[in-house]
N, C-alpha and C positions, 0 to 999 in steps of 0.2 A: 486499448491500451496508446500512450501520448509521447511521441519521441521523438527528440530533440538531440542538438549538441551543446554541451559544453567544453566551455575552453579552461583551460589549465597551462599557463605560460603562451606560449605559441603554439601548444597543441590541440586539438580538436578532440574532446573525448564524446563517444556515442553512449547515449543512454535513453531508458526506456522507463515510463512514469506504468503502472498500472495500478489502476483507480481502487479497482476492489480490495487487494492486499494493501494500499496504500505504500506502494513498496517502489524505491527508483531502483532501476537493474542497468549496472555500468559493464562495459564493454573489456574484458580480462586482456584482453589484445592491446585496444589503447593504453591500459594502464601500464602494463608491461612495457611498452614502449618509452612513454613518459622515464619510468623506472631503470630500464638499460639504456637509454638515448642511443636507442638503435634508429638508423637512417629511414628503414622502411619496415613496413606491417610483415613481409616475410621473414624476417630476422626475428622479430617479433614471437611472431607464430611459433619458429621453432625452439626458441626459448623457449617459452611457456610451454609447450610440446612434451621436453626435456623435465622441466619443471613440476609438469601434471605425475609425469613418470616417477619421478622422485620421491614426490608428497604422496601419492599412492602405496610404493614399499613402504615410506615410514610409515603407514597405517594412517595418515592425516586426517582428517572429516570435508580439511579444506573442498576438496576437489568436490567431493559429495554434494557439498551446499551449493557447489555452480549450478545453473542452467543455462538453456540453449534458446536463445530468442533469433528471430528474424531482425535483421539489422541492413543497413545498405553500407555497401562497401565503395571501396575508390572508383571501382568501373560503372557505378549507380545502379548495381543489381543488388537486390533482397537475399540474402545469405543467412542459414543460421550461426550463430555468433555464442561465443560461450560467454555468458556472462554472470552475475555476483552483485550484489546490494554491498552498500557500502560497510556495512560491519562485516562481512566475509573480507571484503577487499582490505580492509585493515588491519587486520591480521597474515593477510595474503603478504603486506608490503614486508611484514617482518622476514619473510621468506627470501627476501631477493635485497644484496648487496646492494646499496644506491645511494649517494647525494641528495639526489630527489626523496627519499623516504619520510621524512618528514613535512617538507611541503608539502607532497600527495595527500598526508594524513591529515592535515588541516585544511585542504582543501576538501576534500572526502567530508569533511563533519560540515564544512562550512555550506556547500551547493546540493549534498546528497543524504546524509543522514539527520535530519529534522529529530529523529526523536532523543539524538546527541546533544542534540542544540538545547532541547527542552529542559534533558536531562542536566546539565551544565547550566543552564541560567531557567528556571521554568517561568518566573516572574516576567522578565521580559519577551520570551514568547508569546505566553497568554495574553500581555497588554498588547503585544505585536498582531494577534489573531482577531483582538478585540474592538482592535480600532481599522481591521480591516474590515470587517463585519457590519460594524456601524457606516463605513464609507457608502457600503452597500446596500445601508436602508433598513440592518436587521434591528426590531426590537431590543430594549436589555433584556426581557422575558427571556426571547428564542437567542439572543447568545449564552446566557446564563442556562439555558436546556443544551446547545449545541457542544459547552464547556463540559458538563456536567456528561452529558453521553461519551465524549472524546477521552475523559476521563475511565467511564466503567468498560468503554472501548481496549486501552493500553492494558489494563488489569487483564483484560480478558487475553489479549496478542501477549502478556509477560506469561499466563499460563502455560498457554499454548508452548511458545518457544522451550519452556522448563519441559514439556511432557511429551516431546519427541515432535510435535508437528516443524514442519519446514515453513520457514519465511516465504511468502510469495504465494506460488501454486496453491498449496496444502490450506495455507491464511485463506486465501480469495473462496474455495473450496468449500470450509467449512463455516466461513463469512456469508455462502448464499445458500448453503441448507438454513443455518439460521431463519435470511430473510425469508426463503421461501417458506418456511412452516408459518412465524408469523404474519404477513403480509397476504401471503397464496402466490406470490407474484416473484418472481425472481431479480436479483439486481437489474439483471440485463433490462428485462421488461418494465421494471419500473422506472430506471433511466430514461427508456423510450417512450413511457406514458407523459412525462415529463417534458419531454423535447429536447434533451441532453446530450450531447456528443463529450467533449472532452471536458467535462465537469465532476466533480464532488456531490455524488447524489447528496450526502449527507446536508451539504449546502445548501440543498435546493428540497429538503424535505421541513414540512409543516411542522409545529411544536408538537403535536400529535405524533407524526409519524417518527419525531426525535424521541419522543417518550418510549413507544414503544419498542422501538429499533433499541436503546437502553435497558427496556424491562427481559427483551428477549437474552441478549445479550448478559445482563447481570444474572439471571437465573441458569444461562448455559456454567460461568463460569461456577455458581455454588454448587450446581448438581454436579459439574466433572471435579470439583474440588471434595464434595461430598464421599465422591468413590475412588479417587485418585486417578481417575482417567488419565492414562498416556496412549498416545499413537492415536492415527487415525482412527481406526475402526471404533474404539470405545469414546474417543473425544465427538465422532459422529452421532454417535448414542447421546449424549450429552446434548449435541447442537438439535436436534430433533426435538427432546426434551423441552430444553429453555424458550423454541421456538414456538412449540405448542401452548406454554404457559400465558406465552404473551397472546399469540392467538386468541384462547379463551378470554382473555381481558379487553382485546379488542371489540370482538364478536357482543362483549355485554353490552358496551359502550354504547356500538351501533346500535343495537337494538333498543337502546333506551332513548336516542339522541337525533337515530330517522337518516344522520349522517357517516357516508365514508368516510372511514379514516385512511386510508391508499388511495389519493388522487394522484392528478397531472397538473397540480398546480405547482409552479416553478418561482425563482427570482431572478429567471433572466431580464437583463432590460429591457423596456419598452420596444427599441429599434430593432434587437435581436429576436424578438418574438415575432413581427410585424416581417421580418426576411424569414423566419423556419415555417409562417403561413403561405407563405408566397411559394417555398418551395415544396408545398406537401402538393 
């Protein structure tokens, strides 16, 4: 996970990016502090405690959508902190009367909820991504495959969201199952093979790796849809089956070409590659 701070006006908002689930998690207390305009974190924690109890009594799903991750506190120590995705926070903001409600909604849409931006203006988002990949030396063929794969990925995660799969940890678990099945290596191990740390694995995949990832995720979604898979148990079965379909295709290609599809090749800048070799 990649941890950093984001600024809203004069406030520092702690956030963590979970690359495997492609999700930003924000500190709920930091957002509450902005909304309530409290002078310190303790007052914000007390407000959140009361609000959580009220939401639970009302039967709201907002609290269960929150997670707990370690974040650095004001004293420099890492402590478990209530966190939520921008999607959950946008709904949570409605429960807190505040003049900062609309500004914080706009801020969340801008810095944290990239899918929201894509939905609002897909063409601009795609053009921006294409230009970024071009600057990093990707070919047009690679860029097209990366974008096609992302569309396939989005359709799968949309299905999960609509069928009782929680964004974040459960997304990551299912993603790893699919990857383990088709590639016979976990997401974490695949990143290690490529000497990647705080990088998006898909941005460093070869064209073949992207294609088999997309095939595995497409197969998973279509299998899940055919049986109306709901919840982790049923979607885990679909994930394993979808991954195995791509594995069979991968093994057949490898037997014909004599070349491995899953490799340690990456797109890291030459200077960074040298530094990694020296540190090994």
